[in-house]
BAFI-3210 file (N, C-alpha, C; in Angstrom, 3 decimals, decimal comma, padded with zeros to 6 digits):
// residues 120
n [1|2|3|4|5|6|7|8|9|10|11|12|13|14|15|16|17|18|19|20|21|22|23|24|25|26|27|28|29|30|31|32|33|34|35|36|37|38|39|40|41|42|43|44|45|46|47|48|49|50|51|52|53|54|55|56|57|58|59|60|61|62|63|64|65|66|67|68|69|70|71|72|73|74|75|76|77|78|79|80|81|82|83|84|85|86|87|88|89|90|91|92|93|94|95|96|97|98|99|100|101|102|103|104|105|106|107|108|109|110|111|112|113|114|115|116|117|118|119|120]
n.u [-004,328|-006,616|-006,331|-008,686|-010,233|-009,316|-010,311|-012,834|-012,051|-010,760|-012,924|-014,215|-012,294|-011,787|-014,038|-014,762|-013,785|-014,839|-015,984|-016,830|-019,399|-018,891|-016,151|-015,053|-013,928|-011,657|-008,817|-006,479|-007,398|-008,855|-006,695|-005,341|-007,328|-007,424|-004,911|-005,269|-007,227|-005,723|-003,845|-005,496|-006,348|-003,875|-003,249|-005,337|-004,608|-005,289|-003,870|-004,011|-005,650|-004,114|-001,701|-002,775|-003,584|-001,100|-000,121|-001,900|-001,071|001,474|000,782|-000,210|002,135|003,399|002,050|001,388|000,699|001,662|000,393|-000,955|001,182|002,393|000,361|000,406|002,810|002,912|000,322|-000,462|001,881|003,254|001,485|001,949|004,131|003,933|003,646|004,383|005,781|007,795|009,829|008,794|006,728|008,244|009,608|007,462|006,550|006,206|008,710|008,970|007,549|009,157|011,426|010,400|009,611|012,058|012,979|011,075|011,754|014,375|013,841|012,253|014,108|015,779|017,845|017,581|016,257|013,824|011,228|012,099|014,451|016,743|016,629|017,442]
n.v [-004,249|-001,642|001,830|003,195|001,155|000,163|000,686|-000,539|-003,158|-003,713|-003,810|-006,054|-008,091|-007,913|-008,385|-007,397|-004,874|-001,685|000,957|004,330|005,514|007,966|007,997|006,401|007,582|008,664|007,622|007,827|008,450|006,143|004,363|005,104|004,446|001,717|000,920|001,330|-000,594|-002,906|-002,726|-003,056|-005,669|-006,981|-006,422|-007,797|-010,327|-011,469|-012,742|-013,799|-012,036|-009,713|-010,481|-011,028|-008,475|-007,156|-008,568|-007,684|-005,021|-005,488|-006,513|-004,190|-002,706|-004,128|-003,536|-002,574|000,014|003,282|005,121|003,435|002,104|004,281|005,020|002,733|003,075|005,810|006,163|003,729|002,318|004,487|005,277|003,453|004,271|005,132|002,909|000,892|-001,523|-001,802|-003,446|-006,065|-005,578|-004,804|-007,223|-008,789|-007,732|-007,894|-008,494|-006,340|-004,305|-004,007|-002,763|-000,249|000,565|000,921|003,033|005,034|005,447|006,398|008,800|010,172|010,400|012,241|011,529|011,175|013,128|012,788|010,350|007,426|008,219|006,688|004,695|005,570]
n.w [-013,606|-013,686|-012,935|-012,172|-011,202|-008,796|-006,143|-006,263|-006,699|-004,281|-002,482|-003,431|-003,067|-000,328|001,756|004,262|004,309|004,097|002,042|001,897|-000,161|-001,415|-001,522|-003,500|-005,734|-004,719|-004,472|-002,856|-000,323|000,182|000,206|002,592|004,432|003,977|004,873|007,635|008,051|007,497|009,570|011,772|011,251|011,468|014,181|015,378|014,999|012,587|010,385|007,810|006,339|006,590|005,234|002,727|002,048|001,823|-000,328|-002,265|-002,516|-003,525|-006,041|-007,174|-007,336|-009,333|-011,598|-015,015|-015,366|-014,717|-012,988|-011,235|-010,015|-008,762|-006,963|-005,388|-004,041|-002,993|-002,016|-000,666|000,529|001,751|003,714|005,674|007,109|009,735|011,300|014,127|014,138|011,997|011,022|010,899|009,095|006,800|006,274|005,525|003,175|-000,426|-002,984|-004,886|-003,600|-001,352|-002,447|-003,059|-000,530|000,764|-000,787|-000,144|002,557|002,298|001,028|002,978|004,988|003,961|002,308|-000,409|-003,138|-004,401|-004,718|-006,237|-007,244|-006,694|-008,544|-010,957]
ca.u [-005,455|-006,770|-006,327|-010,061|-010,895|-008,643|-011,207|-013,858|-011,369|-010,546|-014,191|-014,495|-011,328|-011,801|-015,456|-014,912|-013,295|-015,945|-015,635|-017,952|-019,739|-018,254|-014,695|-014,605|-013,123|-010,558|-007,995|-005,499|-008,169|-009,110|-005,426|-005,135|-008,312|-007,034|-003,788|-005,843|-007,881|-004,675|-003,290|-006,482|-006,241|-002,599|-003,379|-006,312|-004,014|-005,920|-002,688|-004,373|-006,119|-002,938|-000,826|-003,510|-003,519|000,246|-000,055|-002,648|-000,184|002,524|000,204|-000,258|003,506|003,785|001,163|001,968|000,238|002,478|-000,476|-001,227|002,425|002,553|-000,611|000,892|003,889|002,567|-000,949|-000,525|003,078|003,586|000,601|002,476|005,330|003,741|003,513|005,441|006,540|008,200|010,679|007,899|006,080|009,203|009,841|006,246|006,273|006,726|010,018|008,857|007,131|010,332|012,266|009,776|009,641|013,402|013,001|010,314|012,523|015,492|013,274|011,831|015,295|016,492|018,992|017,310|015,395|012,489|011,012|012,470|015,776|017,737|016,483|017,919]
ca.v [-003,603|-000,249|002,782|003,519|-000,028|-000,328|000,718|-001,574|-004,450|-003,892|-004,205|-007,425|-009,013|-007,792|-008,135|-006,644|-003,511|-000,881|002,260|005,245|005,682|009,185|007,841|005,551|008,392|009,250|006,437|008,029|008,338|004,702|003,729|005,341|003,635|000,312|000,732|001,170|-001,903|-003,934|-002,628|-003,691|-007,110|-007,409|-006,370|-008,813|-011,621|-011,960|-012,685|-014,108|-010,789|-008,846|-010,920|-010,840|-007,039|-006,837|-009,151|-006,767|-003,886|-005,989|-006,569|-002,818|-002,342|-004,865|-003,124|-001,905|001,405|004,086|005,707|002,372|001,907|005,453|004,880|001,669|003,610|007,048|005,989|002,571|002,112|005,654|005,340|002,516|004,809|005,350|001,638|000,688|-002,741|-001,665|-004,567|-007,156|-005,138|-004,902|-008,640|-009,367|-007,142|-008,563|-008,005|-005,015|-003,371|-003,748|-001,770|001,061|000,897|001,467|004,326|005,965|005,766|007,252|010,121|010,804|010,706|013,301|011,001|011,373|014,296|012,370|008,904|006,851|008,728|005,621|003,770|006,208]
ca.w [-012,957|-014,091|-011,826|-011,770|-010,656|-007,592|-004,974|-006,458|-006,533|-002,838|-001,860|-003,851|-002,464|001,130|002,024|005,513|004,101|003,592|001,491|001,719|-001,576|-001,906|-001,563|-004,609|-006,650|-003,940|-004,186|-001,787|000,923|000,310|000,573|004,018|005,157|003,836|005,791|008,983|008,016|007,630|010,922|012,651|010,985|012,052|015,650|015,778|014,634|011,363|009,517|006,427|005,735|006,552|004,143|001,473|001,770|001,333|-001,680|-003,124|-002,758|-004,415|-007,390|-007,676|-007,704|-010,537|-012,681|-016,178|-015,330|-013,795|-011,959|-010,261|-009,255|-007,906|-005,877|-004,499|-003,212|-002,288|-001,308|000,228|001,359|002,559|004,884|006,680|007,753|011,165|012,013|015,116|013,842|010,600|010,608|010,496|007,860|005,701|005,982|004,952|001,854|-001,616|-003,431|-005,511|-002,557|-000,505|-003,126|-002,921|000,902|001,000|-001,471|000,701|003,759|001,882|000,768|004,215|005,803|003,285|001,572|-001,832|-003,338|-004,825|-004,708|-007,523|-007,602|-006,594|-009,657|-012,199]
c.u [-005,468|-006,877|-007,734|-010,758|-010,345|-009,583|-012,283|-013,272|-011,120|-011,803|-014,547|-013,586|-011,344|-013,211|-015,696|-014,415|-014,388|-015,445|-016,904|-018,173|-019,030|-016,743|-014,182|-013,706|-011,953|-009,592|-006,970|-006,160|-008,444|-007,839|-005,135|-006,091|-007,951|-005,848|-004,306|-006,565|-006,851|-004,029|-004,228|-006,437|-004,982|-002,705|-004,356|-005,870|-004,743|-004,875|-003,015|-004,822|-004,942|-002,027|-001,495|-003,486|-002,163|000,461|-000,788|-001,769|000,954|002,009|000,121|001,131|003,956|002,939|001,946|001,684|001,022|001,632|-000,798|000,004|002,670|001,596|-000,156|001,946|003,429|001,267|-000,916|000,706|003,372|002,700|001,031|003,637|005,167|003,530|004,667|006,317|006,949|009,063|009,834|007,212|007,023|009,423|008,654|005,904|006,814|008,001|009,948|008,456|008,299|011,233|011,703|009,708|010,988|013,492|012,241|011,115|013,736|015,004|012,949|013,000|016,157|017,693|018,822|016,295|013,979|012,429|011,210|013,865|016,837|017,720|016,990|019,369]
c.v [-002,129|000,637|003,021|002,358|-000,490|-000,375|-000,362|-002,963|-004,733|-004,411|-005,642|-008,407|-009,016|-007,392|-007,349|-005,209|-002,709|000,484|003,085|005,464|006,894|009,041|006,992|006,303|009,078|008,138|006,618|008,000|006,863|003,981|003,902|004,532|002,152|-000,003|000,525|-000,177|-003,022|-003,901|-003,291|-005,214|-007,681|-007,480|-007,407|-010,224|-012,286|-011,892|-012,976|-012,841|-009,822|-009,214|-010,756|-009,361|-006,619|-007,419|-008,258|-005,571|-004,289|-006,053|-005,173|-002,361|-003,003|-004,494|-002,480|-000,401|002,207|004,736|004,689|002,151|003,071|005,397|003,809|002,204|004,782|006,895|004,897|002,456|003,292|005,756|004,364|003,101|005,031|004,052|001,470|-000,516|-002,758|-002,825|-005,748|-006,802|-005,303|-006,359|-009,295|-008,807|-008,024|-007,875|-006,596|-003,965|-003,043|-002,695|-000,367|001,496|001,527|002,869|005,384|006,395|006,631|008,684|010,842|011,105|011,787|012,834|011,088|012,505|013,946|010,849|008,368|007,272|007,629|004,689|004,323|005,860]
c.w [-013,370|-012,845|-011,279|-011,070|-009,303|-006,392|-005,072|-006,231|-005,046|-002,143|-002,216|-003,124|-000,940|001,557|003,319|005,403|003,415|003,136|001,418|000,226|-002,183|-002,100|-002,725|-005,585|-005,947|-003,522|-003,074|-000,404|001,201|000,758|002,060|004,871|005,099|004,752|007,216|009,114|008,194|009,004|011,929|012,475|011,615|013,581|016,188|015,412|013,461|010,250|008,058|005,692|005,558|005,375|002,775|001,067|001,233|-000,065|-002,691|-003,501|-003,692|-005,857|-007,999|-008,121|-009,001|-011,754|-013,827|-016,142|-014,288|-012,695|-010,860|-009,392|-008,302|-006,718|-004,887|-003,546|-002,357|-001,495|-000,268|001,121|002,271|003,799|005,979|007,476|009,249|011,960|012,988|014,790|012,367|010,117|010,145|009,187|006,678|005,298|005,293|003,573|000,738|-002,088|-004,031|-004,490|-001,622|-001,137|-002,931|-001,463|001,260|000,395|-000,662|001,916|003,436|001,634|002,076|005,149|005,156|002,472|000,058|-001,963|-003,760|-004,862|-006,121|-007,954|-007,605|-007,794|-010,981|-012,427]
res [m|e|y|e|d|i|s|k|k|l|v|i|e|f|s|d|f|l|i|d|e|d|d|y|d|l|p|y|i|v|a|g|n|f|q|r|f|l|l|e|s|y|n|n|n|e|k|e|i|y|h|k|g|l|d|f|i|e|k|l|h|l|s|y|c|s|k|v|r|e|l|a|t|i|g|y|l|e|s|f|l|d|w|s|d|k|d|t|l|f|n|d|l|g|a|e|s|k|k|w|w|v|e|l|n|l|f|w|s|g|e|i|k|y|i|g|e|s|f|i]
***
């Protein structure tokens, strides 16, 4: 998936997720809005949408494009840090997303200096 196409792809795959026309070129804003969309889906027991959203993020993490992978971590995963049920979220993430979730938490706890440091 190309970096420039992520927002358009979200709208296609998630018909109930709406993006302001002005936000198509602001992928990090879209990522935060998508996190809120998934939280609402999770809270409304719409587990299929919630899991499909986490699968979408996993696909971003598996991209060949470094900008897409960075957006998956810094834009999408990082916006989940304020969720109250982080254990369920972690268990529901794909394998690659779990690695980056752990990395985010190590960074925010001050155990590493930058995200990705553990992989060097």
